[in-house]
N, C-alpha and C positions, 0 to 999 in steps of 0.2 A: 251453303258454304261456297260452292263454285261461283255463284253470282257475287258473293262478297269479295272473293279473291280477284275476279275479273274487274270489278269496280275499283278495287284498290290499285291494281296495276294501271288502269286508265287514269285514275286520279293522280297518281305519281307522275305519269307521263305528261299530264297537263300542267301540273304545278312545278315540276323540276326546272323547265326552262326559265320560268319567272324567278325562281330561287337563284339560279346561276347568274342571270342577267342583272337582277337587283334594280336599283334606281327607280325611276318613274314607273316602269311596267310592274314592279313588285308592289309599289305603293297603290297603284290602280287595282291590282289583284286583291290586296288586303282591304281596300275600300269596298270592292264588290262583295267579298266574302263577309265583311262586317255588316253591310246593309242586308244581305241575305240572312245572316244570323239574327239580326234584329227583327226582320220580317217574320222569321219562324217563331221567335219568342212572342211577338205581338199576336201572331195568328193563333198560337196555342192558347193563349189567354182569351183571345176573342172567340174561340170556339166554345168556351164555357161561359164566359161573362160577356158583357156588351162590348162591341168594338169601339175603339177610340175614334173620335171625330177625324175625318179625313185630313183636315188641316194639321192636327196634332201629330198624326202619323207622318206626314210629309216633313214637318219640322224635326221629328225624331230622326228620320233618315238623314236629313241635311246636317244636323248637329253631330251625328255619328261620323259622317264623312269628315267634317271639320276637325273632329278630335283625332281621327286616324291620320290625317295628313299634317297635323300639327308637328312642326319641327322634323318632318319625315325626310327632308333632304340632307340633314346633317350627317356627317360621317364620324362625328365624335359622339361618344356615349354620354349624351347629356339629356336630362329629363326636364326640359324647359316648358312646363305646362303654362299655357296662356290663361291667366286667371280671368281675363275678360271673357274668354270662351266659357269658363265655368259659370261665371255670373250670368251670361246670356242664357245658358241652359236652365239655370234655376228660374230666372224670370220668365222665359218662354213657356215653361210648363206649369208654373204655379199661378201666374197672373191670369191666364185664361179662365180659371175657375170663377173669377169675379165677373167677367164679361159673359161667359156662357150662362152662369147663374142658374144651373140646373144640375143637381147632384146625380140625377139619373143618367145624364149624358156625360158629365165629366166632373169628378170629385177629387178629393185629396189623395185617395188611394191610387187613382188613375195617374195623377200628376207625379207622385213619388215613384210609381212603377216605371214611368217613362224616364224620369231623371236617373234612377238606378240602372235601368237597362242601357240607356245611352252611354252613361259614364263607364259602366262595366265593359260593354262591347267595344266602345270607342277606344278606351285606354289599352285594352288587351291587344287589339290589332295594331294600335299605334306603337306599342312596345315591340311588337314583332318587326315592324319596319325600321325602328331605331336600332334594334340589335342586328338586323340583317345588314344595314348600312355600315355598322361598325365592324362586324366580322361574320361572314356567312357560316363559318365553322360553328359558332355558338348556336345558330338556328338548327344546324344539322345535329348538334349535341342534344338540343331540346326535343327535336323530332325523334331521335333514337330513343330517348327516355320514354316518350309517350307511346311510340309505335311498338317497340319491343315489349314494353311492359304490358300493353293492351293485348298484343298477340299471344304472348306466353301465359298471361292470366287466363285467356280463353282456352288455350290448348291444355294447360295444366288442370283447369277446372273440369274440362270435358273428360279427362282420363282418370284423374285421381280425386277430384273434388267431391267431398262428402258433407262438409259443414258449411251451412249458409253464412254468407258475410253480412248481408243486410236484406233479409227476405221481404221486408215490407216495402223496400225501395226498388231493389233489383233482384228478383227471386233466383236468377240463374248464377249470380256471382257467388263464389265460394272463398273461404279463408285460404284453402290450399292454392286456389288460382291466384289470389292476391299475393301470396308469398312467392309463388313461382314466377309471377310477372315481375315483382320487384327485384328478385334475385337476378334474373336474366337482364332486365333493364339496367340494373346497376353495373353488371359485369361488362356488357357491350358498350354502354355510354361512357363508363370510366375508362375503358381501353381506348376509346376514340379520343377522349379529352386528353389523356396523358401522352398519346402519340401524335396528335395533330394540333391541339390548342396550346397546352402548356405542360411540360414535363417537370418543371421545377417546383410546382405546388406539392406539398406533402401528400402522399398517396392516401393516407387515412382521411384527410380533409375531403379529397375528391370523392372517395367512396361514401363517406357519411352524407355529404351534401347530395350526391347523386341518388343515394338510397332515399333520402328525405323527399327529393323531387319525384321519385317514382310513386311514393305514397301520396304526395299531394295530387299527382295526376289521377290516381284512382279515386281520391276524395272528390276531385272535380267531376269525374265520371258519375259518381254517385249523387253529387249535388244536382247535376242536370237531370239525372234519372228521377230525383225527388221532385223536381219541377214538373216533369212529364207525368209522374204518378199523381201529383196534386191536381193537375188539370185533366187527368184521365186519358192521356195520350200515350201511344206506344212509341212513336218517333216524332221528332220535331217537323219532319216533312218526308217525302219520298224522293227527294232530289237525287240522291245517290243510291242506286239499287243495292240492297244488301246491307247498307250502312245507315240509311235514314237521311237526315238533313245535314246542313253545315254544322249546326251545333252538336249533332250526334257524333260527328267526326272530329270536331275541334274542341270538344268539351274538356278533355284532359289538358290539351295544349294551352288553352287560355289560362287555366289555373297554374300550370307549371311556369309559364312565362311571367306571371305576376309574382310567384314565389322566387323565381330565379333572380329577379331584380333585387330582392332583399338580401341575397347571399353573394351577389356578383363581386362584391369587394373582397370576399374571402378567398375565392378561387380564381 
């Protein structure tokens, strides 16, 4: 627990200046984190199944960065996805099957895994840059949702947790912990939203949407846990002592940011 707390403090100290400064430094940080996240995802799969050809891995990293920096300099909340980039991703990962012509080295499952991973990681971290450029308060709001929910789910589960939430995926998580995390995450994040971002939105809307986002964050946590469980891994990496890897730390956030885009027009 001590190692986890110390690592969290150090992580905040490193990330906070980039969050405050924004602009190009923040885009670079998101690109680095996105590439590291993709690396962890490919490594976890490669530990169990065959590794992807080196060229395909390099292309995956490059296309992830291109997705993250797409429209990243805009200060308007616009989601102008370059369809040429999407087309390039599809071609770059599907066409090589024909030229490699060896299903043991590279097949359809490999190609679709790369397409899905690149699009998922790339779009998630791209949305973080777009939202940060528009209003840093929104990013703080999303971080409060995920951080408070995760922390209080852990503490509540430790003290009063008795009923397992998803024992096959994450044996330590409890229903009591999930409820406690969502309640505190909703209270803290709602208070921040109404006092800092927008006080004119009906309170009931903010509460319901924030509550829904806390649930989505916990689903994201479980989804990534399911990936690790499927490949027989405890953590995505040991990059962050006490926390695991980038995806272990950002699993909830990437799901929350994707869900937030769906409801941003309401609050």
